C-alpha positions in Angstrom: 90.7 42.8 150.2 90.2 45.0 147.1 93.6 44.2 145.8 93.1 40.6 146.2 89.8 40.6 144.4 91.4 42.6 141.5 94.0 40.0 141.2 91.5 37.2 141.2 89.6 39.0 138.4 92.9 39.2 136.5 93.4 35.6 136.9 90.1 34.5 135.6 90.5 32.3 132.5 94.4 32.5 132.7 97.2 31.1 134.6 99.1 34.3 135.3 98.3 37.9 135.6 99.0 38.9 131.9 98.2 35.5 130.2 99.6 32.0 129.9 103.1 32.9 130.9 104.5 34.4 134.1 105.8 38.0 133.8 107.5 40.7 136.0 103.8 41.7 137.0 103.4 38.3 138.6 106.5 38.3 140.6 106.0 42.0 141.7 102.6 41.3 142.9 103.5 37.7 144.5 106.3 38.9 146.9 104.2 40.8 149.4 101.4 38.1 149.3 104.1 35.5 149.8 105.4 37.5 153.0 101.8 37.7 154.3 101.1 34.0 153.6 104.5 32.7 155.3 105.6 35.2 157.6 102.5 36.8 159.1 100.2 34.1 160.2 97.8 36.5 161.8 97.1 38.0 158.4 97.4 34.9 156.2 93.8 34.1 156.4 92.8 37.0 154.2 93.9 35.0 151.3 91.4 32.3 151.9 88.7 34.6 150.3 90.5 34.3 146.9 91.3 30.7 146.0 92.4 31.8 142.4 95.1 33.9 144.1 96.2 31.1 146.2 96.4 28.7 143.3 98.3 31.3 141.3 100.7 31.7 144.4 101.2 28.0 144.3 102.1 28.2 140.5 104.7 30.9 141.0 106.2 29.1 144.0 106.5 26.0 141.9 108.7 28.0 139.6 111.2 28.7 142.2 111.2 24.9 143.4 112.0 23.8 139.9 108.8 21.9 139.9 106.8 23.9 137.4 105.4 21.7 134.7 105.8 22.8 131.1 
């Protein structure tokens, strides 16, 4: 939970961890959270406490699907 709160704090006022554009930091932090969200349903609820992190995850997922708006 502490890690998720830290990420949420980093996202305050910006779309990605280090600013307006995604970076390697975003992708490195995203991967284990993606696994938690999609592959471990028993743990996925922990993300609900940090809506900013969920929104950030959705923005990163949109990059991979080709639906990220410019």
